[in-house]
N, C-alpha and C positions, 0 to 999 in steps of 0.2 A: 273625281269631284274636286273642283278648285277649293283651296283652303280659304277660309273666311277670317279676315283680320279681326281680332277682338276689339270691341268698341269700349273704351274706358270712359266712365262718366266724368265729366268735367264740371266743377262747381260753376253755378250760374254767374257768380261775380268774379270768376277767375279773370275774365276780360272786362274790366270796368266800363270801357268805352262801348263795347257791344251791349253790355247789360243796360246802360243808360238809354241807348237808342231803342232797344227792344221795349223797355218799360215806357218810354216816351210815346212810342207808336201805339202800343197796346192800351195805355191809359187814356189817351185822347180819342182813340177809336171807340173805346168803351164809353167815354163821356158823350160822344156824338150819338151812339146807338141809344144810350139811356135817355137823353133829352129828346131825341127824335121819336122814339117809340112812346115815350110818355106824352108828347104833344099829340101824336096821332091817336093815342088811346083816349085823349080828352076832346077829340072832335076837331083837331086842327087839320087843315087841308095839307096835301102832300107838298105844296109850295112852302109850307112852314119849314121844311128841311133845308131850304136855301140859306136863310139867316142863321140856322143852327150850324150848318156846314161852315159858313164864313166865321161865325163865332169860335168854332172849334179850331179852324186854321189860325185865327188870331191868337187864341190861347196857346196853341202849339208853338207859334213863332215867339210870342212874348216869353214863354217859359224857357226857350233856348237862351234868350238874352239874360233872363234871371239866373240861369244855371252858371253863366259866365261870371256874373256878379257874385253869386253865392260861393263859387269856387275860390274867388279872391277873399271873400269875407271869412271863409273857414280858417284862414291863416291869421286872422286878427284876434284881438282880445275878446272874450265872451260878450262884454257889455257893448262893444262896437258891433260885433256880429249880429246880436239879437236886435238891437235898436235899429240898425241900418236895414236888416232883413224885413222888419215890420214896415218901415218906410217904403222899401222896394215893393213889397206886396200891395200896399195901399196905392202907390202910383201905378203899378201894373194893373190892379183891379179897376182903377179909374180910367186908364187908357183903354182897356178892353171894353168897359162899360160905355165909354164915349163912342167907340167904333160900333158896338152893337146897336146903340140908340140911333146913330146916324144911318146905319144900314136899314133898320126897321122903318125909319121915317122916309128913307129913299124908296124902299119897296112898297110902302103903304102911305102915299102922300095925302090920301083923303081920310086916313084914320083919325078919329077924334081922341087923341091922347096928348097929354102934356109931356113936353120934352124932358122936364125935370123928373116927372114920375118915371118915365122910361129909363132915364139915366140912373136914378136911385135903385129901381128894381134890378136893372142889369148889374149895377155895382154890387149890390148885396149878393147876387148869384155868383158873379165872377170873382169877387174878393174871397168868398167862401171856397170856391173851387181852387183858386190860386193859393190861398192860405193852406189848404189841404195838400196841394202839390209841394209847397215849400216845406211843410212839416214832414212829408214823406221823404223829400230830398235830404233833409238834415238827418232824419232817422236812419236812412240807408247809409249815409256817410258815417254816422256815429257807429253803426253796426260794423261797417267795414274797418273803421279805425280800431275798434275793440278786437275784432278778429285778427287784424294785423299785429296788434300789440301782443295778443295771446300767442300767435305764431312765433313772434320774436322772443317772447318769454320762454316758450317751449324749446326754441332753438338754443337759447342761452343756457337753459337748464341742462339740455343734452350735452352742450359743450362743457359745462361745469362738471357734469357727471363723468364725461370722458376724461377730463383733465384730472379729476380726483382719482379715477381708476389708474390712470397713467402714473400719477404721483405715488400711489400705493405700490404699484409694481416696481417703479424705479427705486423705491426704498430697499428692495431686496438685494439688488446687485452689489452695491458697495459693502453691505453687511457680509455677504457670502464671499466676495472677492478678497476682503481683508483677511478672513480666516484662511482661505486657500493659498493666497500669495504668501502669507506668513509661513505656512507649512512648506511651500516650495523653497522659500528663502532658507528655512531650517535645513532642508535636505541638501541645498547647495553648500551651506556652511559645513555640513557633515561630509561633503564630497560624495554624496550619493547621487551622482549625475543621472544615472539610468532611471532611478525612481523619480527624480525631479523632471526629467524629460517626459516620462510616461504621464505624470500628473499634469504637466503643461498641455500635452496632447488631449487628454480627457477634458481639461478645463476649456480648451479651444472648442471642442465638440459641444460642450454644454453651453458656452456663450454663443456659439453660432446658432444654436436652437433658440436661445432667448432673444437674440438681436434681430433675427429675420421675421419675427412675429410682432404684431402691434401689441403694445402694452395693454390695450383694452380688449384684445381678442379673447375668444374662448377656445378651448381645446377639448378633445374627448378625454375621458378618464384614462383610456389606453395610452394616449399621447403623454398625459401627465405622469403616468407610471413609468414610461420609458425615460422621461426626463429625470425622474427621481433616481432611476437606476444609473443614469449618467453621473448624477451628483454623488450617489453612494459609491460608485467606482472610484471617484476622486478621494472621498473620505476613507475608503478602505486602504488606500495607500498610506494613510496616517495610522489607522487603528488595526489594520490587518484582521486577525481572527477575533479581536475584541468586538468588532462591529458585525452583527449577524442580522441582515435584513431578511424579512419574510413577507411575501406578497400573496394575498388570497383575494382575487378579483373575480366576482361572478360574471360569466359571459354576458348576462342580460343587461349589465350596466357598463359594459366596456365602451359604449358609444355615448354615455351620458356626458353632457357638456358642463364645464365649470371654468372659472377664470384661470388663465395659465399661471403656473408656478404658485398655485394656492397652497399646495401641501408641502412644498419645499421648506418653509420656515418651521413647520411642525416637526419634520424629520431632523432639521438642523438643531432644534432645541432638544429633541430626544437624544441626539448625539452628545450635546453639551452637558445635559443634566443626568443622563443615564449611562452612556458609554464612558465618557471621560472620567468620572469620579471612581469608577469601579475597576479594580485590577483585572477582573475576569470579563469586563465588558458587559454587554446587554443585547438582548434581542430587540429589534424594532419591527413591529408587525403592522402592515398596512392592509386593511380588509375593506371590501366594498360589496354591499349586498342590496338587492331591491327590497324596499319596504313599501308595499302598496304602490302608490303613484310617485314615491320618492326613492331616492338612493341614499343609503347610509354609509358613510365613510368613517372608519375608525383608524386612528394612528395611535398605537400604544407601544409601550416599552416595558422592559422588566427591570428598570432601574430602581433606585431607592424611593421613588415617589415624591410626593409633595410634603415637605416638612414644615413645621411652624416657622413663619417668617420667610419662607422660600417663595419669592415672587417669580416663579419659574419662567413665565412667558413675557415678563415685562421688564426684565433687567437689561443692562447694556444699552444697545442702540434703540431699544423700544420697539423693534420690529417683532411682532408676535401675534398674540391673540387679537389685539385691537386692530391690527392691520387686516387680519383674516376676516374678522367680523365686519369691518367696513366694506371689504371687497365682496363678501357674500351678500350684504345688504344692497350694495349697488347693483349686483347681478340679479338677485332674486327677490328683493324687497322683504316683506314679512313672511314669505313662504319658505324660510330657512331657519334652522336652529343650530346652535353650537354649544356644547357643554363639555366640561372636563370632569374626570373622575380619578381619584387617587385613593385606593383602598388602604387600610392600615397595614396590611402585610407587604405593601410595596407596589411599585408599578405606577404608571401614569397613562391615562388615555384621553384623547380628544375625539369627541363624537360629533360629526357634522351630518346633518340631514338636510337635503335640498331637493327640489323638484327633479324628477327624472325626465330631462328634456334631451331628445336626440335630434330634433329638427335642426336644419342648418340655420344658424343665426346670421345677422347681417355682416358680422365681422368674426370670422373663424380663423384661427391660426393655421398656418401651413403645416 
């Protein structure tokens, strides 16, 4: 059986030129049928349809000329547009009424009717019809202008959102690079070239991952954890056994999507405030569990916790909780939460809860 190509619905006004001619034909055909059927229902002979047809063709032709004029007037100041449009509608109604009166007089030479009465009657009818046509023409153009502006606004908002996401992601790289390159420099000064080379190799692998992906892309939680392990391998060159990472990722949330490098600054701050100040170091635990339709990610450590005056996540470069909150909001809107906990006995935790989304988004990291 031959495959059938899917037919995608196209908006009626996607092609403005086609929409105009379609509405023009349907509108005047409807006007002809309405006037014709109304006349016949009131006892007019079938020959009555001849002047109605001529009047319809006249109106159709005149409105084509009006459309050209209105298209020009749409680009003028409002006072010019509306004043001139009224004048155009009056002139068009008068021209159409004159033609209708002349046709009626020509087809009915013996009819006892005043030419002025015929003209005024036709003018009233035609001006009303052409005025309604003009109002509809401007209403449709106004609607299309509003729709176009709304599309442009949405496009600009999407661009701004993507730019903000990119900016937030790009904040991370200088912050991380500074610390890592400083460590490599220290190893070189200490003439520990093997460790320096190993750290450079791991740094290259980490940066390769971050550079091949779009800053606005999303990754799976499994990919994010692999990136964290790359980062932690670099840091373990500095801290050795003092840094003890532990991962507990439930298989059900391994494919959950989140902004790339979202968790890296959390781990980085745990190293800075938990591992660095303690001689014995600290554990850094990353867990992820399904919670209903959400996924809960917890990054915790066994460090000294949050002491009075310790602005743990907002010191230094300022890359921390504010960055992560902004990226979460950009990705999930109000459907996410982020909170911190630091019990009196020590330790520090950051709990992120976000929708469990596994569908392929428009931009997913490689």
